[in-house]
VOBA-1610 file (N, C-alpha, C; in pm, whole numbers, padded with zeros to 5 digits, always signed):
BEGIN
Met+01347-00790-01553Met+01360-00759-01413Met+01261-00845-01335Ser+01307-00907-01231Ser+01220-00995-01154Ser+01126-00913-01066Arg+01021-00979-01021Arg+00923-00914-00933Arg+00991-00865-00806Asn+01080-00946-00750Asn+01149-00909-00626Asn+01239-00788-00643Ala+01298-00771-00758Ala+01386-00657-00782Ala+01307-00527-00787Ser+01183-00530-00832Ser+01103-00408-00840Ser+01024-00381-00712Leu+01024-00473-00616Leu+00946-00458-00494Leu+00986-00336-00413Pro+01116-00307-00389Pro+01150-00187-00312Pro+01100-00059-00379Leu+01106-00051-00510Leu+01056+00067-00580Leu+00905+00079-00561Tyr+00834-00033-00570Tyr+00688-00033-00551Tyr+00653+00011-00409Arg+00722-00043-00309Arg+00696-00004-00170Arg+00730+00143-00148Gly+00834+00190-00211Gly+00871+00332-00201Gly+00761+00421-00256Lys+00703+00381-00368Lys+00592+00457-00426Lys+00472+00453-00333Gln+00445+00338-00274Gln+00332+00327-00180Gln+00355+00417-00060Ala+00476+00416-00006Ala+00506+00499+00110Ala+00493+00647+00076Ala+00541+00686-00041Ala+00529+00826-00083Ala+00383+00865-00099Leu+00306+00776-00159Leu+00162+00802-00175Leu+00096+00817-00039Gly+00128+00728+00053Gly+00070+00734+00187Gly+00105+00864+00257Met+00228+00908+00246Met+00269+01033+00311Met+00200+01152+00246Ala+00184+01151+00115Ala+00117+01262+00046Ala-00029+01270+00089Val-00097+01157+00092Val-00238+01154+00134Val-00249+01201+00278Leu-00160+01155+00366Leu-00165+01195+00506Leu-00143+01345+00520Gly-00050+01401+00446Gly-00025+01544+00453Gly-00146+01625+00412Ile-00209+01585+00303Ile-00329+01655+00255Ile-00440+01644+00359Leu-00457+01527+00417Leu-00560+01508+00519Leu-00536+01595+00641Cys-00412+01602+00685Cys-00381+01683+00803Cys-00420+01828+00780Val-00386+01881+00664Val-00420+02020+00633Val-00572+02037+00626Ala-00639+01948+00556Ala-00784+01960+00538Ala-00858+01949+00670Phe-00825+01850+00751Phe-00897+01831+00876Phe-00862+01936+00979Ser-00738+01979+00983Ser-00704+02081+01082Ser-00775+02212+01049Ala-00792+02241+00922Ala-00865+02363+00884Ala-01011+02352+00924Gly-01069+02233+00913Gly-01210+02217+00945Gly-01237+02205+01093Cys-01143+02155+01170Cys-01167+02130+01312Cys-01108+02237+01402Ala-01021+02318+01349Ala-00953+02416+01433Ala-01050+02520+01484Glu-01032+02553+01608Glu-01109+02661+01667Glu-01011+02775+01688Val-01027+02880+01611Val-00934+02991+01616Val-00999+03105+01691Lys-00930+03155+01791Lys-00979+03269+01868Lys-00876+03379+01856His-00914+03487+01795His-00826+03603+01783His-00883+03716+01867Arg-00796+03790+01926Arg-00841+03915+01984Arg-00855+04014+01871Gln-00940+04110+01887Gln-00968+04207+01782Gln-00839+04269+01729Ser-00745+04302+01817Ser-00621+04368+01774Ser-00527+04274+01700Glu-00547+04141+01713Glu-00458+04044+01649Glu-00507+04001+01511Gln-00629+04038+01474Gln-00681+03995+01345Gln-00609+04069+01233Trp-00586+03997+01124Trp-00522+04058+01008Trp-00590+04006+00884Ser-00576+04077+00779Ser-00641+04040+00654Ser-00539+03979+00559Asn-00574+03867+00502Asn-00489+03803+00404Asn-00564+03805+00271Pro-00514+03882+00173Pro-00587+03894+00047Pro-00592+03766-00035Tyr-00511+03666+00000Tyr-00507+03542-00075Tyr-00602+03436-00021Leu-00651+03457+00101Leu-00742+03361+00161Leu-00881+03422+00167Pro-00980+03350+00115Pro-01117+03403+00124Pro-01164+03400+00269Ser-01263+03479+00299Ser-01317+03477+00435Ser-01385+03342+00461Asp-01396+03308+00586Asp-01455+03181+00626Asp-01607+03191+00609Thr-01659+03117+00514Thr-01802+03121+00486Thr-01874+02995+00532Arg-01804+02913+00611Arg-01866+02790+00658Arg-01981+02821+00754His-02078+02733+00758His-02191+02747+00848His-02152+02691+00985Ala-02181+02765+01087Ala-02150+02720+01223Ala-02260+02628+01273Ile-02221+02523+01340Ile-02315+02432+01404Ile-02312+02467+01552Pro-02420+02523+01604Pro-02418+02564+01745Pro-02429+02444+01838Leu-02322+02416+01907Leu-02321+02305+02002Leu-02274+02356+02137Ser-02318+02291+02241Ser-02267+02325+02374Ser-02117+02296+02376Ser-02050+02348+02474Ser-01905+02327+02485Ser-01871+02178+02488Ser-01945+02102+02567Ser-01915+01958+02577Ser-01949+01885+02446Ala-02059+01923+02382Ala-02096+01859+02255Ala-01995+01896+02146Gly-01947+02020+02147Gly-01845+02062+02050Gly-01717+01983+02068Lys-01676+01962+02193Lys-01556+01882+02221Lys-01576+01738+02175Glu-01694+01685+02200Glu-01725+01548+02157Glu-01717+01537+02005His-01774+01636+01937His-01775+01634+01791His-01632+01645+01736Arg-01553+01732+01794Arg-01413+01744+01753Arg-01337+01612+01777Ala-01369+01543+01886Ala-01305+01414+01914Ala-01340+01312+01806Val-01466+01314+01760Val-01508+01224+01652Val-01431+01256+01524Met-01418+01385+01494Met-01346+01425+01373Met-01198+01386+01381Leu-01137+01402+01497Leu-00998+01360+01515Leu-00986+01209+01500Gln-01083+01136+01553Gln-01082+00991+01539Gln-01093+00952+01392His-01174+01024+01315His-01183+00998+01171His-01047+01018+01105Leu-00980+01127+01139Leu-00848+01156+01081Leu-00748+01047+01117Glu-00747+01006+01242Glu-00657+00899+01285Glu-00689+00769+01213Thr-00816+00743+01190Thr-00856+00622+01118Thr-00809+00627+00973Ile-00823+00742+00909Ile-00775+00757+00771Ile-00626+00726+00765Gln-00550+00779+00860Gln-00406+00752+00863Gln-00379+00603+00882Ala-00454+00539+00970Ala-00435+00396+00994Ala-00472+00314+00870Ile-00574+00356+00797Ile-00613+00288+00673Ile-00503+00301+00570Val-00449+00422+00554Val-00338+00443+00460Val-00221+00353+00499Asn-00189+00347+00627Asn-00079+00263+00672Asn-00107+00116+00641Ala-00229+00071+00667Ala-00263-00069+00639Ala-00250-00098+00489Leu-00292-00004+00405Leu-00280-00024+00260Leu-00133-00028+00218Val-00052+00060+00275Val+00092+00059+00245Val+00153-00075+00284Glu+00110-00128+00398Glu+00161-00257+00447Glu+00093-00376+00380Glu+00001-00347+00288Glu-00075-00450+00218Glu-00156-00538+00313Asp-00201-00478+00422Asp-00286-00546+00519Asp-00431-00506+00487Tyr-00483-00567+00383Tyr-00616-00530+00333Tyr-00728-00564+00431Glu-00709-00670+00507Glu-00811-00708+00605Glu-00826-00600+00712Ser-00713-00550+00763Ser-00719-00442+00862Ser-00777-00314+00802Ala-00736-00282+00679Ala-00787-00162+00613Ala-00938-00168+00600Lys-00989-00283+00561Lys-01134-00301+00547Lys-01203-00289+00683Gly-01148-00356+00782Gly-01209-00353+00915Gly-01212-00213+00975Leu-01103-00141+00961Leu-01098-00002+01012Leu-01201+00085+00941Thr-01210+00068+00810Thr-01303+00149+00732Thr-01446+00122+00776Glu-01482-00003+00789Glu-01618-00039+00829Glu-01650+00007+00971Ala-01559-00022+01064Ala-01587+00003+01205Ala-01581+00151+01243His-01493+00226+01180His-01471+00364+01224His-01527+00471+01131Leu-01557+00437+01007Leu-01605+00538+00913Leu-01738+00503+00849Gly-01778+00380+00857Gly-01901+00336+00791Gly-02026+00364+00873Phe-02133+00298+00839Phe-02262+00323+00903Phe-02263+00282+01050Phe-02177+00188+01089Phe-02167+00152+01230Phe-02131+00275+01312Met-02032+00351+01266Met-01990+00472+01337Met-02101+00577+01334His-02174+00585+01224His-02284+00681+01215His-02389+00651+01323Arg-02422+00526+01338Arg-02521+00489+01440Arg-02469+00521+01581Gln-02340+00499+01604Gln-02279+00530+01733Gln-02286+00681+01760Ala-02251+00761+01660Ala-02253+00906+01675Ala-02394+00956+01702Met-02491+00901+01631Met-02630+00944+01650Met-02678+00911+01792Ala-02629+00802+01848Ala-02669+00764+01982Ala-02608+00856+02088Arg-02488+00907+02063Arg-02417+00991+02160Arg-02446+01139+02144Gln-02470+01183+02022Gln-02487+01326+01997Gln-02635+01359+01982Gln-02664+01486+01976Gln-02801+01532+01960Gln-02823+01569+01814Pro-02879+01478+01734Pro-02892+01502+01591Pro-02974+01626+01557Glu-03063+01665+01647Glu-03146+01782+01618Glu-03065+01911+01614Asn-02944+01911+01667Asn-02858+02030+01663Asn-02786+02045+01529Phe-02793+01945+01445Phe-02723+01948+01318Phe-02822+01974+01204Pro-02789+02064+01113Pro-02879+02092+01001Pro-02899+01969+00912Pro-03013+01960+00844Pro-03038+01846+00754Pro-02928+01830+00647Ala-02877+01941+00596Ala-02772+01931+00493Ala-02645+01868+00550Tyr-02619+01892+00679Tyr-02504+01828+00745Tyr-02525+01677+00747His-02646+01635+00781His-02676+01491+00783His-02657+01430+00644Asp-02696+01503+00540Asp-02677+01454+00403Asp-02529+01434+00373Leu-02445+01530+00414Leu-02301+01517+00393Leu-02243+01401+00475Ala-02292+01386+00597Ala-02246+01275+00681Ala-02283+01141+00619Met-02404+01131+00566Met-02447+01007+00503Met-02362+00976+00379Ala-02329+01081+00301Ala-02243+01062+00183Ala-02105+01011+00227His-02055+01062+00339His-01926+01018+00393His-01933+00870+00432His-02038+00832+00505His-02050+00692+00548His-02071+00598+00429Glu-02148+00643+00329Glu-02167+00562+00207Glu-02035+00542+00135Ala-01954+00648+00125Ala-01824+00637+00058Ala-01734+00540+00135Ala-01742+00543+00268Ala-01664+00450+00349Ala-01709+00306+00326Glu-01838+00284+00321Glu-01889+00149+00296Glu-01844+00098+00159Glu-01847+00186+00059Glu-01803+00146-00076Glu-01653+00115-00075Leu-01575+00195-00005Leu-01432+00167+00007Leu-01409+00031+00072Ala-01481+00005+00181Ala-01466-00125+00248Ala-01504-00240+00155Arg-01603-00218+00070Arg-01645-00322-00023Arg-01536-00351-00127Ile-01461-00248-00167Ile-01365-00262-00276Ile-01225-00304-00227Ile-01194-00281-00100Ile-01060-00312-00048Ile-01021-00458-00068Pro-01111-00556-00049Pro-01069-00696-00066Pro-01018-00731-00207Thr-01043-00645-00307Thr-00988-00672-00440Thr-00835-00663-00440Lys-00779-00592-00341Lys-00635-00571-00328Lys-00576-00500-00451Asp-00662-00435-00525Asp-00623-00365-00648Asp-00624-00215-00621Leu-00504-00156-00608Leu-00495-00014-00577Leu-00558+00073-00686Lys-00564+00025-00808Lys-00629+00101-00915Lys-00780+00112-00893Gln-00835+00022-00815Gln-00976+00032-00777Gln-00992+00098-00640Ile-00898+00068-00549Ile-00907+00118-00412Ile-00884+00268-00405Leu-00780+00317-00470Leu-00745+00459-00457Leu-00853+00554-00508Pro-00919+00528-00620Pro-01028+00619-00659Pro-01141+00621-00554Gln-01171+00507-00496Gln-01276+00505-00393Gln-01227+00573-00266Phe-01101+00556-00233Phe-01043+00626-00119Phe-01051+00777-00143Asn-01025+00819-00266Asn-01036+00960-00302Asn-01180+01009-00284Asn-01278+00928-00320Asn-01419+00966-00299Asn-01450+00985-00151Leu-01392+00899-00067Leu-01409+00915+00077Leu-01350+01048+00123Leu-01231+01079+00075Leu-01168+01206+00113Leu-01248+01326+00063Lys-01304+01315-00056Lys-01388+01423-00109Lys-01508+01446-00018Ala-01567+01338+00033Ala-01681+01352+00123Ala-01639+01419+00253Cys-01522+01386+00304Cys-01471+01451+00425Cys-01452+01600+00401Val-01382+01632+00295Val-01349+01771+00265Val-01477+01852+00238Ala-01574+01794+00169Ala-01698+01867+00139Ala-01766+01913+00268Cys-01767+01828+00367Cys-01831+01864+00494Cys-01750+01971+00566His-01618+01956+00570His-01533+02052+00639His-01533+02188+00570Leu-01558+02190+00441Leu-01567+02317+00370Leu-01700+02387+00397Glu-01801+02312+00433Glu-01935+02367+00452Glu-01966+02402+00598Tyr-01910+02328+00693Tyr-01947+02344+00833Tyr-01828+02359+00924Lys-01851+02428+01036Lys-01754+02439+01143Lys-01831+02430+01275Val-01761+02394+01379Val-01824+02383+01509Val-01795+02512+01586Arg-01897+02563+01649Arg-01878+02675+01741Arg-01963+02648+01863Asp-01918+02701+01974Asp-01993+02685+02098Asp-02119+02767+02093Ala-02227+02710+02144Ala-02354+02784+02152Ala-02340+02894+02257Ser-02395+03008+02226Ser-02386+03119+02321Ser-02521+03149+02382
//
């Protein structure tokens, strides 16, 4: 079988992989960024879901909105990176990773937000996220998905670890 004959199957697998990763990300990030307000009478107990044990980061309303905007931008960037990888546009994937998820973005966030409002453990998780992004950007030029995908998975693990540990709430 020639390389060209197997290309549609390969692209189909890439597209399926991209959609699966995007679906998982949407669920993970929406759970971490969602602000749910229930009235007392509307609350219900679900025996299959554990109670929310995440630590709240007390931010002002405007700072909370800013932080949620950053998290949404991260999610959009992840989707754009997946799309670039599916399209085999490794240069764009690397650039997006560096500019939007790496240490450049960390420095931008620190300049706009008030770091003293975030617990030290949150900063540790954020640094792990940015380090994972930098490592992904370093490996993308290999164009080898067997190297790229495990590092991409490490980036996602860093995202999920933070969203499992912290949530944003307005300071009262």
